[in-house]
C-alpha positions in Angstrom: 0.1 -0.3 0.0 1.8 3.2 -0.9 0.9 7.0 0.8 -1.4 8.1 -1.6 -3.5 4.7 0.1 -2.5 5.4 3.2 -4.5 8.7 2.9 -7.1 7.2 1.2 -7.4 5.2 4.4 -7.6 7.6 6.8 -10.3 9.6 5.1 -14.3 9.3 5.9 -16.4 6.7 3.9 -18.1 8.4 1.3 -21.7 9.4 2.3 -24.6 9.9 -0.8 -27.2 11.7 0.4 -30.6 9.9 0.3 -34.0 11.5 -0.6 -35.3 10.4 2.3 -33.5 9.8 5.3 -33.9 6.5 7.6 -32.3 4.8 10.8 -30.9 1.5 9.1 -27.6 1.4 11.1 -26.3 2.6 14.2 -24.6 6.2 14.2 -21.5 5.1 15.2 -19.1 6.7 18.1 -19.7 6.5 21.6 -23.4 7.2 22.4 -24.6 5.3 19.3 -26.5 2.6 21.8 -28.7 4.7 22.7 -29.8 7.3 19.9 -32.5 6.8 18.3 -34.9 9.2 16.8 -38.3 8.4 18.5 -39.3 9.4 22.4 -40.7 7.7 25.0 -39.8 4.9 27.6 -38.0 1.5 26.4 -38.9 0.0 29.7 -41.0 0.3 32.6 -38.9 1.4 36.0 -40.4 3.1 38.6 -38.1 5.8 40.3 -37.0 6.0 43.6 -38.2 9.0 46.1 -36.1 9.9 48.8 -37.2 11.8 52.2 -36.1 15.4 50.9 -38.8 17.8 49.2 -36.8 18.1 46.2 -35.6 14.6 44.1 -33.6 14.7 41.6 -32.5 12.4 38.6 -29.2 13.0 37.1 -26.1 12.6 36.4 -23.0 14.6 36.8 -23.0 16.3 33.0 -22.8 19.7 33.3 -25.8 19.9 32.8 -26.8 17.6 36.0 -24.0 20.0 37.8 -25.9 23.2 37.2 -28.6 22.1 39.4 -26.9 20.1 42.1 -24.0 23.4 42.4 -27.5 25.7 43.1 -29.2 23.0 45.2 -26.4 23.1 47.4 -26.2 27.1 47.0 -29.3 27.2 48.8 -28.7 25.2 51.7 -25.3 27.3 51.9 -27.5 30.6 52.3 -29.8 29.0 54.2 -32.9 27.9 52.7 -34.0 24.1 54.2 -36.3 23.6 52.2 -33.8 23.1 49.4 -32.7 19.6 51.4 -32.4 17.3 48.3 -32.1 13.4 47.3 -30.0 13.1 44.1 -30.5 9.9 42.5 -28.5 8.1 39.4 -29.2 8.1 35.9 -27.5 6.4 34.2 -26.9 8.0 30.6 -24.9 5.0 29.3 -27.4 2.4 30.3 -30.3 4.5 29.2 -31.6 5.1 32.8 -32.9 8.2 30.8 -35.5 6.0 28.9 -37.7 4.7 32.1 -41.2 5.1 32.5 -41.0 6.9 35.6 -38.6 8.9 34.0 -40.1 10.3 30.9 -43.0 10.8 32.9 -40.9 13.5 34.6 -39.1 14.5 31.2 -41.1 13.6 27.7 -37.1 14.6 26.1 -35.1 11.7 28.3 -32.3 14.3 28.8 -30.8 14.6 32.1 -31.7 16.4 34.9 -34.9 16.1 35.7 -36.8 17.0 39.1 -39.7 16.7 41.6 -40.4 19.3 44.0 -42.8 17.4 46.6 -43.3 20.5 48.7 -46.2 21.4 46.8 -49.5 19.2 46.3 -49.8 17.7 44.2 -45.9 17.3 43.0 -44.3 19.8 40.5 -42.3 18.2 37.5 -39.6 20.5 36.1 -37.1 19.5 33.2 -34.3 20.9 31.2 -31.5 22.6 33.7 -32.5 26.5 32.7 -35.3 26.3 34.3 -34.5 24.4 36.8 -32.1 27.3 38.0 -34.9 29.5 37.6 -37.9 27.3 39.3 -35.5 27.4 42.3 -34.3 30.9 42.2 -38.3 32.1 42.3 -39.1 29.5 44.4 -36.7 30.7 47.3 -35.7 34.1 46.4 -32.2 34.0 45.4 -29.7 33.9 43.5 -31.7 36.2 40.7 -31.2 39.6 41.5 -34.7 41.6 42.1 -33.3 44.7 40.7 -35.1 45.3 37.1 -31.4 45.6 35.0 -29.1 42.9 36.8 -32.2 40.6 36.9 -32.5 40.7 32.5 -28.8 40.5 32.4 -29.0 37.8 34.3 -31.6 35.8 32.1 -30.2 36.5 29.1 -27.0 35.3 30.0 -29.0 32.2 31.5 -30.5 32.0 28.1 -27.2 32.0 25.5 -26.2 29.4 28.1 -29.1 26.9 27.0 -28.2 28.0 23.5 -24.5 28.2 23.2 -23.1 25.2 25.0 -25.1 22.4 22.5 -22.5 23.7 19.9 -19.9 23.0 22.4 -20.8 19.5 23.7 -23.2 18.3 20.5 -20.7 19.9 18.3 -17.2 20.5 19.0 -17.1 17.7 22.0 -18.6 15.3 19.9 -16.7 15.5 16.6 -13.5 16.2 18.2 -13.5 12.8 20.6 -17.0 10.8 19.8 -17.2 10.4 16.4 -16.1 7.6 15.1 -13.4 8.9 13.0 -11.9 12.2 12.6 -13.0 15.0 10.0 -11.4 18.3 9.7 -15.0 20.1 8.2 -17.3 19.3 11.6 -14.0 19.7 14.1 -13.0 23.1 12.6 -16.6 24.4 12.3 -17.1 24.0 15.9 -13.9 24.9 17.2 -14.6 28.4 15.8 -17.5 29.0 17.0 -16.2 27.4 20.7 -13.9 29.8 20.6 -15.7 32.4 19.3 -18.3 31.9 22.7 -15.2 31.4 24.9 -14.1 35.5 23.7 -17.5 36.7 23.8 -17.2 35.4 28.0 -14.1 36.4 28.2 -15.2 40.2 26.7 -17.3 40.1 28.8 -15.6 39.4 32.0 -12.9 42.1 31.4 -15.6 44.5 33.0 -17.6 42.3 34.7 -17.2 40.2 38.0 -19.5 38.2 37.6 -21.8 37.5 34.9 -24.7 39.4 35.6 -21.8 41.9 37.4 -21.0 42.7 41.3 -23.6 39.7 42.1 -23.2 35.8 41.6 -26.3 34.4 39.8 -27.7 31.6 38.5 -26.0 32.3 35.1 -22.9 31.5 36.6 -23.6 28.7 37.8 -25.4 27.5 34.3 -22.3 28.9 32.5 -19.4 27.2 34.9 -19.6 24.3 34.3 -19.6 23.7 30.6 -17.3 26.7 30.2 -14.9 26.0 33.7 -14.3 22.7 32.4 -13.6 23.2 28.9 -11.2 26.1 30.3 -9.9 23.5 32.7 -10.6 19.2 31.1 -12.8 18.7 28.6 -12.3 17.0 26.1 -8.6 16.9 26.9 -8.8 20.1 24.1 -7.1 22.9 26.0 -3.3 23.3 23.9 -5.8 22.8 20.4 -8.1 25.9 21.6 -5.6 27.8 23.0 -7.6 29.0 26.4 -4.3 30.8 27.7 -6.0 33.0 25.4 -9.1 33.6 27.9 -7.8 35.5 30.9 -10.9 37.2 32.1 -12.1 33.7 31.6 -9.9 32.0 33.3 -10.1 34.7 36.0 -14.0 33.4 36.7 -13.9 30.0 36.3 -11.3 30.4 40.0 -13.9 32.6 41.3 -16.4 30.1 41.0 -14.8 27.0 41.2 -13.4 28.6 44.7 -16.5 28.6 47.0 -17.5 25.9 49.0 -21.0 25.0 47.4 -19.9 24.4 43.8 -17.4 22.7 45.1 -19.9 20.2 46.7 -22.3 20.3 43.6 -19.4 19.5 41.3 -19.0 15.9 43.0 -23.0 14.9 43.4 -23.7 12.3 40.6 -19.9 12.2 39.2 -18.3 9.5 37.3 -15.6 10.2 36.3 -11.7 11.7 37.5 -10.3 10.5 41.1 -12.5 8.7 43.3 -12.9 11.3 45.8 -14.2 13.5 43.6 -17.6 11.5 43.0 -20.0 11.6 45.8 -22.5 8.9 43.0 -25.8 9.7 45.1 -26.3 12.8 48.1 -29.3 11.5 50.7 -28.0 13.8 52.7 -25.4 16.0 53.8 -23.1 13.5 55.6 -22.5 12.1 52.3 -20.1 14.1 51.7 -18.2 13.1 54.9 -18.7 8.9 54.4 -19.8 8.3 51.3 -18.1 9.7 48.8 -16.6 6.8 46.3 -12.8 6.9 48.1 -14.5 5.8 51.1 -17.1 3.1 49.6 -14.3 1.5 47.8 -12.0 1.5 51.2 -15.3 -0.3 52.6 -15.9 -2.8 49.6 -18.4 -1.5 48.0 -20.5 -0.1 51.2 -22.6 3.0 51.5 -23.4 4.1 55.2 
């Protein structure tokens, strides 16, 4: 095989666009086994319900981390009604397609939440909706000032609309796609860097996203863009994240909060064991049921 043959072998296979798309083969990549073109439950399973008002069904992805940070921040601020149980939903195993989960979130995406302090209980899905719901319920982390509130909500919606280009776009083609393709990687790297520049430019003149006040906008943006700046996809050199000094300052500022450090541990399934709390049912779980402690006890949770 000559050099040109080697180059041809590294190219993606040809694709002839059909008149009508049909789902006749797996899409390839790491998540091919859970991707499908229809919604709804694939199996019957009732979700567990713990003792606290808030029941969270999630996993420690950036979208899940937003909500656990918010709940830990509320508890740290003295809002005891925000006590919660965080149950693990393993998306790689398809837990999000259970009948119990789809009753809460028909879109089958984590996180999903039930508030049992209302009668009947209130279901909330979409992480941004959960942040807004909790902020309004407890009157916290959403400014009352007209202009600051508008700013916080604008940045919250910016994150909800922008992050899919980072995760589903750049992250997918950079890491998870079955082979590397220059066009989508370059396209989404460009967009990711544009978003990082948006944040960096804004934070040049603001301590937090909505000004001088820490809000749900920071909680929404930090899990995604803080991760891109530090560890996500192993792409920090590729994206030259050192260029964004103002964003870097803000990432450290938010990361230094104790509630953020707790929140990012909940339902986490990766990283070193001492950073993982697979399920959270009581504040004491951080001190006795971290994964390093559970492993030292031979898998026993107390």
